[in-house]
C-alpha positions as CSV (number, residue, x, y, z in Angstrom):
1,M,-35.5,-29.3,25.1
2,K,-33.8,-26.4,23.5
3,E,-31.0,-27.5,21.1
4,I,-27.7,-25.8,21.3
5,V,-24.2,-26.6,20.1
6,L,-20.7,-26.1,21.4
7,A,-18.5,-24.0,19.1
8,A,-14.7,-23.7,19.7
9,D,-12.2,-21.3,18.1
10,L,-8.7,-22.7,18.5
11,G,-6.0,-20.1,18.1
12,G,-2.3,-20.2,18.4
13,T,-2.6,-18.4,21.8
14,N,-6.1,-19.1,23.1
15,L,-8.8,-21.7,22.9
16,R,-12.2,-20.1,23.2
17,M,-15.5,-22.1,23.4
18,A,-19.1,-21.0,23.6
19,A,-22.6,-22.6,23.9
20,V,-24.6,-21.2,21.1
21,D,-28.3,-21.4,20.1
22,R,-29.8,-21.5,16.6
23,D,-30.2,-17.7,16.6
24,G,-26.5,-17.2,17.2
25,K,-27.0,-16.2,20.8
26,I,-24.0,-17.1,22.9
27,L,-25.3,-18.5,26.2
28,Y,-22.0,-19.2,27.9
29,R,-18.3,-18.8,26.9
30,T,-15.0,-20.1,28.1
31,K,-11.4,-19.1,27.4
32,R,-8.1,-21.1,28.0
33,T,-4.6,-20.9,26.9
34,T,-3.8,-23.2,24.0
35,P,-1.6,-26.1,25.0
36,R,1.5,-26.3,22.9
37,D,3.1,-29.7,23.8
38,S,0.8,-32.3,22.2
39,A,-2.4,-32.9,20.3
40,Q,-3.9,-34.8,23.2
41,D,-3.3,-31.9,25.5
42,I,-5.3,-29.7,23.1
43,V,-8.1,-32.3,23.1
44,N,-8.1,-32.5,26.9
45,S,-8.5,-28.6,27.0
46,I,-11.4,-28.8,24.5
47,V,-13.1,-31.5,26.7
48,E,-12.5,-29.4,29.8
49,S,-14.1,-26.3,28.1
50,A,-17.0,-28.4,26.9
51,N,-17.7,-29.8,30.3
52,E,-17.6,-26.3,31.8
53,C,-20.2,-25.2,29.3
54,R,-22.3,-28.2,30.0
55,E,-22.3,-27.3,33.7
56,K,-23.2,-23.7,33.2
57,I,-26.0,-23.8,30.6
58,E,-29.7,-24.1,31.6
59,K,-31.0,-27.6,32.3
60,N,-33.6,-27.3,29.5
61,C,-30.9,-27.1,26.9
62,E,-29.6,-30.1,25.0
63,I,-26.2,-30.1,23.4
64,K,-26.6,-31.4,19.9
65,S,-23.0,-31.4,18.5
66,I,-19.6,-29.6,18.6
67,G,-17.8,-27.5,16.0
68,V,-14.1,-26.6,16.1
69,A,-12.4,-24.0,14.0
70,V,-8.7,-24.5,13.6
71,P,-5.9,-22.4,12.1
72,S,-4.9,-25.0,9.5
73,G,-5.7,-26.7,6.3
74,I,-8.1,-29.5,6.9
75,N,-9.7,-32.6,5.3
76,Y,-13.2,-31.6,6.0
77,E,-14.8,-35.0,5.3
78,N,-12.5,-36.9,7.6
79,G,-11.9,-34.3,10.3
80,L,-8.2,-34.4,9.6
81,I,-5.7,-31.5,10.2
82,I,-3.3,-31.3,7.4
83,K,-1.0,-28.6,8.4
84,A,-1.3,-26.2,11.3
85,P,1.7,-23.7,11.2
86,N,0.8,-22.0,14.5
87,V,0.1,-25.3,16.3
88,P,2.4,-27.8,14.7
89,C,1.7,-30.6,17.2
90,L,-1.6,-31.0,15.4
91,D,-0.2,-31.8,11.9
92,G,-1.7,-35.0,10.5
93,F,-4.0,-35.3,13.6
94,R,-7.5,-36.7,13.3
95,M,-9.1,-34.2,15.6
96,S,-12.8,-35.0,15.0
97,A,-12.4,-38.7,15.9
98,A,-10.4,-37.8,19.1
99,I,-13.0,-35.3,20.3
100,L,-15.9,-37.7,19.4
101,S,-14.3,-40.5,21.5
102,E,-14.0,-38.2,24.6
103,L,-17.4,-36.3,24.4
104,N,-19.6,-38.7,22.4
105,L,-20.9,-35.8,20.3
106,P,-21.0,-35.4,16.6
107,V,-18.0,-33.2,15.6
108,V,-17.4,-30.9,12.6
109,L,-13.9,-29.4,12.0
110,E,-13.4,-26.3,9.9
111,N,-10.6,-23.9,8.9
112,D,-10.7,-20.8,11.1
113,A,-10.9,-18.4,8.2
114,N,-13.7,-20.4,6.5
115,A,-15.5,-20.4,9.8
116,Y,-15.1,-16.7,10.0
117,A,-16.6,-16.2,6.5
118,I,-19.6,-18.5,7.4
119,G,-20.1,-16.6,10.6
120,E,-20.2,-13.2,8.9
121,Q,-22.5,-14.5,6.1
122,T,-24.9,-16.1,8.6
123,F,-25.0,-13.5,11.3
124,G,-22.9,-10.5,10.2
125,A,-22.0,-8.1,7.5
126,A,-22.5,-10.6,4.7
127,K,-25.9,-11.8,5.8
128,G,-28.3,-12.0,2.9
129,F,-25.5,-12.4,0.2
130,S,-24.9,-15.8,-1.5
131,S,-21.5,-14.9,-2.8
132,A,-19.1,-13.3,-0.3
133,I,-15.4,-13.1,0.5
134,A,-14.2,-12.6,4.0
135,V,-10.7,-11.1,4.7
136,T,-9.0,-11.1,8.1
137,L,-6.2,-8.6,8.6
138,G,-4.3,-9.8,11.7
139,T,-0.7,-11.1,12.2
140,G,-1.2,-12.4,8.6
141,V,-3.9,-12.1,6.1
142,G,-6.6,-14.9,6.1
143,G,-9.6,-15.4,4.1
144,G,-12.7,-17.5,3.3
145,I,-14.7,-17.6,0.1
146,I,-18.4,-18.4,-0.2
147,L,-19.9,-19.0,-3.6
148,D,-23.5,-19.7,-4.2
149,S,-23.9,-20.1,-0.4
150,K,-21.2,-22.8,-0.2
151,I,-17.8,-22.5,1.3
152,L,-15.0,-23.0,-1.1
153,R,-12.6,-25.5,0.4
154,G,-10.7,-26.8,-2.7
155,I,-9.7,-30.4,-3.5
156,D,-7.0,-30.4,-0.8
157,G,-8.9,-28.2,1.7
158,M,-6.5,-25.4,1.1
159,A,-8.7,-22.9,-0.9
160,G,-9.1,-19.4,0.3
161,E,-5.5,-18.6,1.1
162,I,-6.1,-14.9,0.3
163,G,-3.0,-13.8,2.2
164,H,-0.8,-15.6,-0.3
165,I,-2.0,-13.7,-3.4
166,T,1.2,-12.3,-5.0
167,V,1.0,-8.4,-5.2
168,E,4.7,-7.7,-5.6
169,P,6.5,-10.4,-7.6
170,F,10.0,-9.6,-6.5
171,G,8.9,-8.4,-3.0
172,V,9.5,-9.5,0.6
173,S,9.9,-13.3,1.1
174,C,7.1,-15.1,2.9
175,A,6.9,-18.0,5.1
176,C,4.9,-19.9,2.6
177,G,8.0,-20.0,0.3
178,G,6.8,-17.3,-2.1
179,R,7.6,-13.6,-2.4
180,G,5.5,-10.5,-2.3
181,C,2.4,-12.1,-0.7
182,V,-0.3,-9.6,0.3
183,E,0.1,-10.5,4.0
184,K,3.7,-9.2,3.9
185,Y,2.1,-5.8,2.9
186,S,-1.4,-5.5,4.5
187,S,-1.2,-7.3,7.8
188,A,-0.6,-5.9,11.3
189,T,3.0,-7.1,11.2
190,A,3.4,-5.6,7.7
191,I,2.3,-2.2,9.0
192,V,5.1,-2.2,11.6
193,R,7.6,-3.4,9.0
194,L,6.6,-0.7,6.5
195,A,6.8,2.0,9.2
196,R,10.4,1.0,10.2
197,E,11.5,0.8,6.6
198,L,10.1,4.3,5.8
199,E,10.9,6.1,9.0
200,N,14.2,7.7,7.7
201,Q,12.2,9.5,5.1
202,Y,10.1,11.2,7.8
203,P,12.4,12.5,10.5
204,N,9.6,14.5,12.1
205,S,7.3,11.6,12.7
206,S,6.1,10.9,16.1
207,L,6.8,7.2,15.5
208,Q,10.5,7.9,15.5
209,N,10.6,7.7,19.3
210,K,8.8,4.4,19.6
211,T,11.2,1.6,20.6
212,R,8.6,-1.1,20.5
213,L,6.3,-0.1,17.7
214,S,2.9,-1.7,17.1
215,S,0.3,-1.5,14.4
216,E,-1.9,0.3,16.9
217,D,0.8,3.0,17.4
218,V,0.9,3.5,13.6
219,F,-2.9,3.7,13.5
220,E,-3.1,6.3,16.3
221,A,-0.4,8.4,14.6
222,G,-2.2,8.2,11.3
223,M,-5.4,9.5,13.0
224,K,-3.4,12.5,14.1
225,G,-2.2,13.1,10.6
226,D,1.3,11.8,11.0
227,E,2.8,11.7,7.5
228,L,4.8,8.5,8.0
229,A,1.7,6.6,9.3
230,L,-0.4,7.9,6.4
231,E,2.1,6.7,3.9
232,V,2.2,3.2,5.6
233,F,-1.7,2.9,5.4
234,R,-1.5,4.2,1.8
235,Q,0.8,1.4,0.8
236,M,-1.1,-1.1,2.9
237,G,-4.4,-0.2,1.2
238,F,-2.8,-0.1,-2.2
239,Y,-1.6,-3.7,-2.0
240,L,-4.8,-4.9,-0.4
241,G,-6.8,-3.3,-3.2
242,V,-4.6,-5.0,-5.8
243,A,-5.4,-8.4,-4.2
244,L,-9.1,-7.6,-3.9
245,A,-9.3,-6.5,-7.5
246,S,-7.9,-9.8,-8.6
247,L,-10.5,-11.7,-6.5
248,I,-13.3,-9.6,-7.8
249,N,-12.2,-10.3,-11.5
250,C,-11.9,-14.1,-10.7
251,L,-15.0,-14.6,-8.5
252,N,-17.4,-11.8,-9.0
253,P,-18.5,-11.6,-5.3
254,E,-21.4,-9.5,-4.1
255,V,-19.6,-8.4,-1.0
256,I,-16.2,-8.5,0.6
257,V,-16.0,-8.3,4.4
258,I,-12.8,-7.1,6.0
259,G,-12.1,-7.7,9.6
260,G,-9.3,-8.6,12.0
261,G,-7.3,-6.4,14.3
262,A,-5.6,-4.3,11.6
263,S,-9.0,-3.4,10.1
264,A,-9.2,-0.8,12.9
265,G,-7.2,1.4,10.4
266,W,-10.2,1.3,8.0
267,N,-10.5,5.1,7.5
268,L,-6.9,5.3,6.7
269,F,-6.7,2.6,4.1
270,I,-10.1,2.0,2.6
271,N,-10.0,4.8,0.0
272,H,-6.7,3.4,-1.3
273,V,-8.3,0.0,-1.5
274,N,-11.3,1.3,-3.4
275,D,-9.0,3.2,-5.8
276,Q,-7.2,0.1,-6.7
277,I,-10.5,-1.9,-7.2
278,K,-11.8,0.9,-9.5
279,T,-8.6,0.9,-11.5
280,R,-8.0,-2.9,-11.8
281,S,-11.3,-4.7,-11.8
282,Y,-13.9,-5.1,-14.5
283,R,-16.3,-2.1,-14.1
284,V,-19.5,-4.2,-13.7
285,S,-18.1,-6.6,-11.1
286,G,-16.1,-3.9,-9.4
287,E,-19.1,-1.6,-8.9
288,R,-21.3,-4.5,-7.8
289,A,-18.9,-5.7,-5.0
290,K,-19.6,-4.0,-1.7
291,I,-16.6,-3.6,0.5
292,V,-17.8,-3.6,4.2
293,K,-16.4,-3.9,7.7
294,A,-17.0,-7.1,9.6
295,V,-19.4,-6.9,12.5
296,C,-19.1,-10.2,14.5
297,G,-15.6,-9.4,15.8
298,D,-13.8,-12.3,17.6
299,D,-17.1,-14.3,17.6
300,A,-17.2,-14.8,13.8
301,G,-15.3,-18.1,13.8
302,I,-17.4,-19.4,16.8
303,L,-20.6,-18.4,15.1
304,G,-19.5,-20.0,11.8
305,V,-18.7,-23.4,13.2
306,A,-21.8,-23.3,15.3
307,K,-23.8,-23.0,12.1
308,L,-22.0,-26.1,10.7
309,A,-22.6,-27.9,13.9
310,F,-26.3,-27.4,13.7
311,E,-26.3,-28.9,10.2
312,L,-24.8,-32.2,11.4
């Protein structure tokens, strides 16, 4: 029998699951809207997705275990969700035990950004590197840190909160309770905020006429040479570079992988990122660290928890 695992990526909007083999090949995948009312509703949706995968895979495949990536701090050893800001009904929920009781499969639970980092290191842009940092530029800024081939979770399961590195001490307030976090300057939402704040300085910008501005609008304008958009991505890259330089000085990684929706603006911000790394990091570690684009896309988290599930 061919061993496979089930791997789920639980987001604030969608729950995606896939049947995955040891080579990282996705044999079947499902997608459902994430329930919002209760933890049990989410478990039921995971069970429905798992049963659908079971029905669709080939008969010569045996499901070994299940891995679930969640947008929260977790207690890895106990399968406990500590705090899930985007899915608050899961706060304090023992998800691994609940899934085990329903599916009778070994369960591993992992933070979604950690799973993303593991996926990129195992199957993607960080493959072959033992020390890697993965950064996601989405609605916020997430991250996972791998040192000596081990994910860094921290004593409370809260390590890797790259988005909350302070880059502007008296800057914009953040939902974490701090100010000037890098996710307030380098995320997709930050791109829109910066464009709105700067637009009066650029009266000829094509973005002036946008009533519902998106980060994609700013990117498209930047690719056409719009000065407002270019300034937004200059600032976005500046602040991201400040944060990454600090990580390089502290952790001396071999590679930093950058993904997420806002990474589409790579050509508009990466030179500014590299300028700050060159200026602010130690020369040896700064020159060693490769800054590369993620390649696994939305499947990185699924592939990451699939690897962990195979290790159970």
